[in-house]
C-alpha positions in Angstrom: 23.0 -3.1 -53.4 19.9 -0.1 -53.8 16.8 -1.3 -54.4 14.9 -1.2 -57.8 11.9 0.6 -56.8 14.3 3.4 -54.9 16.3 4.1 -58.3 12.7 3.9 -60.5 10.9 6.1 -58.1 13.6 8.7 -58.2 11.9 10.8 -60.8 12.1 14.7 -61.4 10.4 17.3 -63.6 11.0 16.1 -67.3 14.0 18.5 -68.8 15.8 19.3 -72.1 18.3 16.6 -73.5 21.9 18.6 -72.7 24.6 17.7 -75.2 26.0 15.3 -73.2 22.6 13.5 -73.5 22.2 14.6 -77.0 25.7 12.9 -77.7 25.1 9.6 -75.8 21.6 9.4 -77.8 24.6 9.2 -80.8 26.7 7.2 -79.8 25.2 4.0 -77.7 23.6 2.8 -81.1 27.7 1.9 -81.6 27.2 -0.2 -78.8 24.6 -2.2 -79.5 26.8 -4.0 -82.8 26.4 -8.0 -81.8 27.7 -11.2 -83.3 25.2 -11.2 -86.2 27.0 -8.2 -88.0 30.0 -10.4 -88.5 27.9 -13.4 -89.7 27.1 -15.1 -86.3 24.1 -15.8 -84.1 22.0 -13.3 -84.2 22.8 -10.3 -81.3 19.3 -9.7 -78.9 20.0 -6.7 -77.2 18.5 -6.5 -73.8 18.3 -3.0 -72.6 17.3 -3.0 -68.9 17.5 -1.2 -65.3 20.7 -2.2 -63.7 20.2 -5.5 -61.7 23.5 -7.5 -59.4 22.3 -10.6 -60.8 20.2 -10.6 -64.0 24.0 -11.4 -66.4 23.3 -14.6 -64.7 19.6 -15.1 -65.7 20.7 -14.4 -69.3 23.5 -16.4 -69.4 21.3 -19.2 -68.4 18.7 -18.3 -71.7 21.7 -17.8 -73.8 22.5 -21.7 -72.7 18.5 -22.4 -73.6 19.1 -20.8 -76.8 21.9 -23.1 -78.1 23.3 -21.1 -80.7 20.4 -20.0 -82.1 20.7 -16.7 -80.9 23.0 -14.7 -78.3 21.2 -12.4 -75.8 23.2 -9.2 -74.4 22.6 -7.3 -71.3 23.3 -3.7 -72.3 22.6 -2.2 -68.8 20.5 0.9 -68.7 21.3 4.2 -66.6 20.1 3.8 -62.6 17.9 6.5 -62.8 14.2 6.2 -64.1 14.5 9.5 -65.9 17.5 8.9 -67.5 16.5 4.9 -69.1 13.0 6.4 -70.6 15.6 9.5 -72.4 17.8 7.1 -73.9 15.1 4.8 -74.6 12.8 7.6 -76.1 15.5 9.0 -78.1 16.8 5.8 -79.6 13.0 4.7 -80.6 11.8 7.7 -82.3 14.9 7.4 -84.5 13.7 4.0 -85.3 16.7 2.6 -84.1 17.0 -0.7 -84.8 19.7 -1.9 -82.5 17.6 -2.0 -79.7 15.6 -4.9 -79.2 13.7 -6.0 -75.7 13.5 -3.3 -73.2 12.9 -3.1 -70.1 10.0 -0.7 -68.8 9.2 1.0 -65.7 5.2 -0.1 -65.3 4.4 3.1 -66.3 6.0 4.0 -69.6 4.1 0.9 -71.2 1.2 2.9 -72.3 3.2 5.2 -73.5 5.2 3.2 -75.5 2.5 1.3 -77.2 0.3 4.5 -78.2 4.1 5.9 -79.9 4.3 2.4 -81.4 7.2 1.5 -80.3 6.8 -1.5 -79.0 5.0 -5.2 -80.5 1.4 -6.8 -79.6 2.1 -9.7 -77.7 0.1 -12.1 -79.5 -1.0 -16.0 -80.5 1.3 -18.8 -77.9 3.5 -15.6 -76.6 0.2 -13.9 -75.1 -1.3 -17.2 -73.9 2.0 -18.1 -71.9 2.8 -14.9 -70.5 -1.4 -14.2 -69.0 -1.1 -18.0 -68.1 -0.6 -17.5 -63.5 0.5 -14.1 -64.2 -1.4 -11.8 -61.5 -3.7 -9.7 -62.2 -2.6 -6.3 -61.4 1.0 -6.7 -62.7 -0.9 -7.9 -66.4 -2.9 -4.3 -65.9 0.2 -2.6 -66.4 1.3 -4.2 -69.5 -1.9 -4.1 -71.5 -2.7 -0.6 -73.7 -6.7 -0.2 -75.3 -7.3 -4.3 -74.2 -4.1 -5.3 -76.2 -0.9 -7.1 -74.0 2.3 -5.3 -75.2 4.3 -6.5 -72.6 5.3 -9.1 -70.4 5.7 -8.2 -66.5 9.2 -9.5 -65.4 9.0 -8.6 -61.5 6.7 -6.3 -59.1 6.5 -4.6 -56.0 4.2 -3.4 -53.6 4.8 -1.0 -50.3 4.8 -2.2 -47.0 3.6 -0.7 -43.3 6.8 -1.4 -41.0 6.2 -1.3 -37.5 8.3 -1.8 -34.4 6.3 -4.5 -32.3 8.1 -3.3 -29.3 6.2 -0.2 -29.4 2.8 -1.1 -31.2 1.7 -4.4 -30.1 -0.7 -4.6 -33.3 -0.4 -2.4 -36.9 -2.9 -0.2 -37.2 -5.8 -1.1 -40.0 -6.4 2.8 -40.8 -4.5 5.9 -41.1 -6.5 7.7 -38.1 -4.9 4.6 -36.1 -1.5 4.9 -37.3 -1.7 8.7 -35.9 -3.3 8.1 -32.8 -0.9 6.0 -31.9 2.2 7.7 -33.2 0.9 10.8 -30.7 0.5 8.2 -27.6 4.2 7.4 -28.1 4.9 10.8 -28.2 3.6 11.9 -25.2 5.2 9.3 -23.9 8.6 9.8 -24.9 9.2 7.4 -27.8 10.2 6.7 -30.5 7.1 7.7 -32.3 7.8 9.1 -36.2 5.6 7.6 -39.2 8.4 8.0 -42.1 7.2 7.8 -45.4 8.0 9.7 -48.7 6.5 13.1 -49.3 9.1 14.9 -51.4 7.9 16.7 -55.0 8.5 13.4 -56.8 7.1 10.6 -58.4 7.1 8.5 -54.7 4.7 11.2 -53.5 2.1 10.3 -56.5 2.7 6.9 -54.9 1.5 7.8 -51.8 -1.2 9.8 -52.8 -2.9 6.9 -55.0 -2.4 4.4 -52.6 -4.7 6.7 -50.3 -7.7 7.6 -53.1 -7.5 4.4 -54.3 -8.0 2.9 -50.7 -10.6 5.7 -50.3 -12.5 4.4 -53.3 -11.6 7.2 -55.2 -11.1 7.9 -59.2 -7.8 10.1 -60.7 -8.9 9.1 -64.3 -11.8 7.6 -65.7 -11.9 4.2 -66.8 -10.5 4.8 -70.4 -7.8 6.6 -68.9 -9.1 9.7 -71.1 -10.9 12.2 -68.5 -10.1 13.5 -65.4 -12.8 12.6 -62.8 -10.9 13.9 -59.2 -14.5 12.2 -57.6 -15.3 12.5 -53.7 -12.4 9.1 -53.1 -9.7 11.3 -54.1 -10.7 14.5 -52.1 -10.8 12.2 -49.0 -7.6 11.2 -49.5 -6.4 15.0 -49.7 -7.8 15.1 -46.8 -5.8 12.4 -44.8 -2.8 13.3 -46.7 -2.9 17.0 -44.8 -3.6 15.7 -42.1 -1.2 13.1 -41.8 1.2 16.1 -42.5 -0.1 18.6 -39.9 -0.9 16.0 -37.1 3.0 16.5 -35.6 3.9 12.3 -35.7 6.1 12.9 -39.2 10.2 13.9 -39.9 10.9 17.2 -39.9 12.1 16.3 -43.4 8.8 14.6 -44.5 8.2 17.3 -47.4 11.6 16.4 -48.7 12.0 12.8 -48.1 12.8 9.9 -50.7 13.3 5.8 -50.1 16.8 5.7 -49.0 16.6 8.4 -46.5 13.3 7.3 -45.2 15.1 3.7 -44.8 18.1 5.1 -43.1 16.1 6.8 -40.2 14.3 4.5 -39.7 17.2 2.5 -39.3 18.1 4.8 -36.8 15.3 3.9 -34.3 13.7 7.1 -34.5 10.6 5.8 -36.2 7.8 3.8 -34.8 5.9 3.1 -38.3 7.7 3.5 -41.9 5.5 2.8 -45.0 8.1 1.6 -47.5 9.6 -1.3 -50.5 10.6 -4.2 -49.4 14.4 -3.4 -49.8 14.2 -2.1 -46.1 14.3 -5.3 -44.8 17.5 -6.7 -46.0 19.1 -3.2 -45.2 18.2 -3.0 -42.1 19.3 -6.9 -40.7 22.4 -5.6 -42.1 22.6 -1.9 -40.1 21.0 -2.7 -37.7 20.2 -6.3 -36.7 18.7 -6.1 -33.1 16.6 -3.6 -34.0 15.3 -5.4 -36.8 14.7 -8.3 -34.6 11.9 -5.5 -33.3 9.8 -4.7 -36.7 7.4 -6.3 -38.2 5.5 -6.1 -41.3 1.6 -5.4 -42.1 -0.6 -4.4 -45.3 -0.7 -0.4 -45.4 -3.8 1.4 -43.5 -6.3 1.8 -45.2 -8.5 5.1 -44.9 -12.2 3.2 -43.3 -12.0 0.6 -40.8 -13.2 -2.3 -42.3 -12.0 -1.6 -45.6 -8.9 -2.9 -46.9 -6.3 -0.4 -48.7 -5.6 -0.7 -52.2 -1.0 -0.4 -52.5 0.5 1.0 -55.7 2.2 -1.2 -57.7 5.8 -1.3 -59.4 7.9 -3.2 -61.2 9.1 -3.6 -64.7 7.9 -5.1 -67.5 9.3 -6.5 -70.9 8.7 -5.3 -74.3 9.8 -5.9 -78.3 10.9 -3.0 -80.1 8.9 -2.2 -83.6 12.1 -1.6 -85.1 14.2 -4.9 -84.1 15.4 -7.3 -86.6 14.9 -9.8 -84.9 11.2 -9.9 -83.0 10.6 -13.7 -83.0 13.3 -14.4 -81.0 13.2 -11.3 -78.9 9.6 -12.4 -77.6 11.2 -16.0 -76.8 14.0 -14.7 -75.1 11.3 -12.2 -73.0 9.8 -15.5 -72.3 12.8 -16.7 -70.8 14.1 -14.1 -68.9 10.4 -13.9 -67.0 10.2 -17.5 -66.7 8.9 -18.4 -63.0 12.4 -20.1 -62.4 14.1 -17.2 -63.4 11.9 -14.7 -61.4 12.2 -16.8 -58.7 16.0 -16.7 -58.7 15.9 -12.8 -59.0 13.5 -12.6 -56.0 16.2 -14.4 -54.1 19.0 -13.1 -55.4 17.9 -9.3 -56.4 15.1 -8.7 -54.6 12.5 -8.0 -56.7 8.8 -9.8 -56.2 7.9 -12.3 -58.8 4.7 -11.6 -61.1 4.3 -15.2 -61.4 1.9 -16.3 -58.5 2.7 -19.4 -58.3 6.4 -18.6 -57.1 5.3 -17.6 -54.2 5.3 -20.8 -52.9 8.0 -22.0 -53.7 10.1 -23.4 -50.4 13.3 -21.3 -51.2 10.5 -18.1 -50.8 9.8 -18.5 -47.7 13.9 -17.5 -46.0 13.9 -14.9 -48.3 10.6 -13.4 -48.4 9.1 -13.6 -44.7 6.8 -11.0 -45.5 5.7 -12.7 -48.8 2.1 -13.5 -47.9 1.3 -9.9 -46.8 3.3 -8.8 -50.0 1.2 -11.5 -51.9 -2.1 -10.1 -50.2 -1.8 -6.5 -51.6 -0.2 -7.9 -54.6 -3.8 -9.6 -55.5 -6.2 -6.6 -54.9 -3.8 -3.4 -55.7 -3.9 0.0 -56.8 -2.4 0.8 -60.6 -1.3 4.0 -61.1 -3.2 5.8 -64.2 -3.1 4.1 -67.1 -2.6 6.6 -69.7 0.0 7.8 -72.4 -0.1 11.0 -70.3 1.6 9.5 -67.6 4.5 10.9 -67.1 3.2 14.6 -67.4 0.7 13.8 -65.3 2.9 12.7 -62.4 5.0 15.4 -62.8 2.3 18.1 -62.5 0.5 15.8 -59.5 3.4 15.9 -57.6 4.1 19.8 -57.8 0.3 20.6 -56.9 0.7 18.0 -53.6 4.1 19.6 -52.7 4.6 20.4 -49.7 0.9 18.1 -48.4 1.4 20.0 -45.5 -0.3 23.2 -48.1 -3.0 21.1 -49.3 -6.8 22.5 -49.3 -8.4 19.0 -50.1 -11.7 20.5 -52.6 -9.7 23.3 -53.8 -6.4 20.9 -54.4 -8.6 18.7 -56.2 -10.2 21.1 -58.7 -6.9 22.3 -59.5 -5.5 19.1 -60.2 -8.3 18.1 -62.6 -7.4 20.9 -64.2 -3.9 20.1 -64.5 -4.5 16.6 -65.2 -6.8 17.1 -67.5 -4.4 19.5 -69.7 -1.7 16.7 -69.4 -4.0 14.3 -71.0 -4.2 16.0 -73.8 -0.1 16.1 -74.8 0.0 11.7 -75.0 2.6 11.7 -72.9 5.5 14.2 -72.8 8.9 13.4 -75.1 12.2 14.9 -73.1 
């Protein structure tokens, strides 16, 4: 099964809709007709990315609704850009056929600023906030108000060969040095991670910047900062890219090719999402026995890294005809019981902290303590309605990482991000 983060992080620069996509935007609402059109119980249309066992969660929530409404799972396209195109076009047209939306964590601010999604208030808000990890909750807020309910989260880990490396490195410099020593010994040595011009490169840089104590944007999300910490992160990224320990394909690497290269045995280290663990067990069980995991290295010795989180938030459309039922359906889908089910069966880490203590989680997530450790002190990507355009310009300027000139690149990023902020989000 393709990891959810793999699909969500393969973003490309936004392009104009062609005839086929425009046709989809016109045709898709017709598929949303529900039983209430024929006089039956209201249909709550859930538009959500592909998740193999989510229908079982929906079925259980429908049973709990006892006929008052019926949730219909409308599966969005696998690619994040295509998901966003469909939702943005239909919401801009005030389409009432969309009720409950599964949003990438980077879209909540944009959709809220456009008044496309409803604020969570009262008991609905209190229930979502109770026990939910702070990092995922931050991605669900806009202007100090809650606009979504974190359904699942995700975070990258450092995967390393225990037969090659006695202890995992705690800084990037340590990891580079260890890899260079392995290279000198003619052993597998590469540090494999994502460096292509897309969201994965922005995630890597954001983790480095936050780990160095840097700020890309001001706290209110309205100004480009690019302070000394972000410059140090650029220096670290350039050093890594030119250290001789990356894959030859680093500047074109995305999640799954990175997984496959490490799985083949050519790497000593891999920075990637947890989906690599079950895939490796199935494809190369002998190698999997030699692979450990740890928190992603930091920049400074003694200062833990801050690792960028992903995930999906549930939001209620402003144009839904059944908002109260949609809020109820969202609470059911992201309940602790269902988050545990989805974690175990679909590999999507929970946003409710108590779920990590469930006994069943130990077998499904042997690395759960490390995931939770990173989630308790995470990095979020810049929280702004303009994130989509900021991500696009950042990935372009950061690529290829080997060409970075730290101060010059920081100045270029500051100017480009300032320009992107003026767009307040870019419609496709």
